[in-house]
N, C-alpha and C positions, 0 to 999 in steps of 0.2 A: 897160303891157299886161297884165303879169301880176295886177295888181290888180283888174282889170276882168273878166279869166275867172273869179278867184276870189269875187268880187260876183255875176257872172251864175251860177255854179254853187250859190250860197248862196242867192239867190233863186229858182232854179229847185226847190231843196230844199223851201222853204217852198212855193213854189206846189204841188207834188205833193203834199205833206202836206195843204195844205187843200181840194185837188183829191178826196183818198182820203177826207178827214173829214166831207167836207159831206154825202155819201149815208148815211152812218154814225150821225153824231151830230145836225148842222145841220140836215137835212130834217125827222127827225121831230120836233124841238124847236118847229119853225115848225108843224108840223101835228100837233097834239096831239089835236085833236078828231076827226082821221079816224082815228087810230092807237086811240083809245079806242073806237070805232065798230066798228073789225074786231077788237078783243079781245072786246068785249060778243058778235057773233056767234061767235069761236072757242071762247068759253067758257061758251057756252049751255047746252050739254049736257054739261058736266062735272062730275062729284060730287065736290066737295071734299073729301068724309069718305073718298073711296076713293086720293084720290092724296098724302094725307097719310101720313106713317110714324106708327106704332103709337101712341108716346108723345107726339107733339106735337098741339096744339089746330091747329083750323081757323084759317088765317090771317085775321086782320080788318085794316082801315085803321087805324093807330095815329093817324093825324090827322083821324079822324071824330071829330066830338062825342057824347062818352058821353050818352044821353039815361034 
């Protein structure tokens, strides 16, 4: 009887962790295009040179092919 209670507690713990992780990690990973569109809208009027610290270069995509 005590083994079943421990197993149920373990399964419950894993279920709670999964339920918490879904909206934080799994949903955004499954809806990448939606999040990219939102970021495009949010960053449209941001001047990158004003948000960067003085000695750092403006961020660029390291995976973008160099032309």
